[in-house]
Residue frames as qw, qx, qy, qz and C-alpha x, y, z in Angstrom:
[[0.325, -0.286, 0.544, -0.719, 14.34, 20.76, -23.60],
 [0.457, -0.168, -0.858, -0.166, 12.69, 17.60, -22.27],
 [0.468, -0.336, 0.294, -0.763, 9.71, 17.75, -19.95],
 [0.075, -0.020, -0.987, 0.140, 8.79, 14.71, -17.88],
 [0.589, -0.257, -0.252, -0.723, 5.15, 13.69, -17.84],
 [0.067, -0.101, 0.892, -0.436, 3.89, 12.02, -14.71],
 [0.407, -0.370, -0.723, -0.418, 0.72, 9.94, -14.68],
 [0.192, -0.138, 0.494, -0.836, -1.72, 11.23, -12.08],
 [0.258, -0.375, -0.881, -0.133, -4.69, 9.39, -10.65],
 [0.311, -0.331, 0.110, -0.884, -7.82, 10.93, -9.18],
 [0.172, -0.248, -0.912, 0.277, -9.66, 9.47, -6.22],
 [0.348, -0.446, -0.272, -0.778, -13.33, 10.44, -5.87],
 [0.199, -0.189, -0.810, 0.519, -14.77, 10.64, -2.36],
 [0.319, -0.662, -0.426, -0.527, -18.16, 11.58, -1.00],
 [0.303, -0.114, -0.580, 0.747, -18.13, 13.68, 2.18],
 [0.216, -0.812, -0.507, -0.191, -20.82, 15.46, 4.16],
 [0.043, -0.821, 0.191, -0.537, -20.40, 18.73, 6.05],
 [0.521, -0.693, 0.423, -0.262, -18.02, 18.36, 9.02],
 [0.964, -0.029, 0.223, 0.144, -16.48, 15.19, 7.52],
 [0.062, -0.838, 0.473, 0.264, -12.79, 15.12, 6.61],
 [0.942, 0.264, -0.120, 0.168, -10.16, 13.28, 4.68],
 [0.494, -0.748, 0.361, 0.255, -6.53, 12.89, 5.75],
 [0.761, 0.611, -0.169, 0.137, -3.63, 12.99, 3.27],
 [0.559, 0.470, -0.491, 0.475, -0.09, 11.84, 4.15],
 [0.607, -0.403, -0.581, 0.362, -0.99, 11.59, 7.86],
 [0.326, -0.381, -0.257, 0.826, -0.60, 15.36, 8.31],
 [0.145, -0.002, -0.275, -0.950, -2.98, 17.14, 5.94],
 [0.187, 0.452, 0.822, -0.290, -6.68, 17.34, 6.74],
 [0.164, -0.120, -0.394, -0.896, -9.32, 18.57, 4.31],
 [0.103, 0.377, 0.798, -0.459, -12.67, 19.16, 5.97],
 [0.040, -0.529, -0.585, -0.613, -15.99, 19.99, 4.33],
 [0.038, -0.137, -0.433, 0.890, -17.20, 23.11, 6.13],
 [0.435, 0.485, 0.355, -0.671, -20.27, 24.04, 4.14],
 [0.256, 0.182, 0.791, 0.525, -22.10, 22.98, 1.00],
 [0.362, 0.511, 0.210, -0.751, -24.37, 25.38, -0.87],
 [0.762, 0.541, 0.278, -0.221, -26.04, 25.08, -4.22],
 [0.663, 0.723, -0.148, 0.126, -22.99, 26.13, -6.25],
 [0.170, 0.729, -0.554, 0.365, -20.10, 26.09, -3.76],
 [0.871, -0.316, -0.338, 0.167, -18.27, 23.84, -1.37],
 [0.111, -0.868, 0.365, -0.318, -16.35, 25.52, 1.45],
 [0.894, -0.001, -0.374, 0.248, -13.33, 23.49, 2.55],
 [0.384, -0.865, 0.311, -0.088, -11.08, 23.88, 5.55],
 [0.824, 0.347, -0.375, 0.246, -7.47, 22.75, 5.30],
 [0.566, -0.764, 0.308, 0.009, -5.08, 21.93, 8.12],
 [0.871, 0.379, -0.128, 0.285, -1.49, 21.36, 7.04],
 [0.682, -0.442, -0.019, 0.582, 2.11, 21.81, 8.21],
 [0.015, 0.889, -0.107, -0.444, 3.93, 25.08, 7.54],
 [0.338, -0.374, 0.695, 0.512, 6.27, 23.19, 5.20],
 [0.421, 0.443, 0.761, 0.218, 3.41, 22.59, 2.75],
 [0.077, 0.196, -0.228, -0.951, 2.43, 24.94, -0.02],
 [0.298, 0.526, 0.789, -0.112, -1.28, 25.23, -0.81],
 [0.082, 0.264, -0.276, -0.920, -2.46, 27.07, -3.91],
 [0.679, 0.469, 0.332, -0.457, -5.71, 27.25, -5.82],
 [0.744, 0.177, 0.554, 0.330, -5.33, 25.24, -9.05],
 [0.442, 0.843, 0.218, 0.216, -5.78, 28.28, -11.32],
 [0.186, -0.931, 0.311, 0.042, -2.99, 30.12, -9.45],
 [0.685, -0.344, 0.596, 0.240, -0.72, 27.07, -9.61],
 [0.700, 0.463, 0.467, 0.278, -1.36, 26.63, -13.35],
 [0.241, 0.963, 0.008, 0.119, -0.62, 30.31, -14.02],
 [0.388, -0.791, 0.457, 0.120, 2.64, 30.10, -12.05],
 [0.751, -0.058, 0.598, 0.275, 3.70, 26.96, -13.92],
 [0.575, 0.714, 0.322, 0.237, 2.96, 28.64, -17.28],
 [0.018, 0.983, -0.172, 0.057, 4.92, 31.77, -16.31],
 [0.579, -0.582, 0.542, 0.181, 7.85, 29.68, -15.08],
 [0.754, 0.220, 0.541, 0.300, 7.91, 27.69, -18.32],
 [0.406, 0.878, 0.161, 0.195, 7.75, 30.87, -20.41],
 [0.223, -0.913, 0.340, 0.041, 10.63, 32.36, -18.39],
 [0.708, -0.303, 0.589, 0.244, 12.68, 29.19, -18.86],
 [0.680, 0.511, 0.432, 0.298, 12.07, 29.18, -22.61],
 [0.180, 0.975, -0.025, 0.127, 12.97, 32.88, -22.83],
 [0.459, -0.744, 0.466, 0.134, 16.15, 32.22, -20.85],
 [0.767, 0.012, 0.568, 0.298, 17.09, 29.32, -23.16],
 [0.531, 0.757, 0.273, 0.267, 16.54, 31.50, -26.23],
 [0.087, -0.974, 0.204, -0.042, 18.59, 34.30, -24.65],
 [0.628, -0.512, 0.544, 0.215, 21.41, 31.86, -23.84],
 [0.747, 0.324, 0.492, 0.309, 21.35, 30.48, -27.39],
 [0.328, 0.916, 0.099, 0.208, 21.53, 34.01, -28.83],
 [0.331, -0.873, 0.354, 0.053, 24.39, 34.83, -26.48],
 [0.729, -0.239, 0.579, 0.276, 26.30, 31.71, -27.53],
 [0.651, 0.613, 0.358, 0.268, 25.72, 32.50, -31.22],
 [0.087, 0.986, -0.113, 0.083, 27.31, 35.93, -30.71],
 [0.521, -0.672, 0.504, 0.150, 30.40, 34.35, -29.13],
 [0.795, 0.119, 0.530, 0.270, 30.86, 31.92, -32.01],
 [0.508, 0.824, 0.192, 0.161, 30.92, 34.67, -34.65]]
């Protein structure tokens, strides 16, 4: 199995409460509130977009990869049985 690795860049921005950034002309991320330990963000985006917290996304990716590996192993075992 070959996994592609894509280089990702990170842009750092400074925003104050009620200031926004726009992504792809149709996604707005607005700073709603800043407290000592938290930043509350508001997101406006089209229904066709999927928005997940990073920890949820990472867990889903890990589970998907584990399922794919298990499927590959199962397929290999199944093919070994047919060869015998």
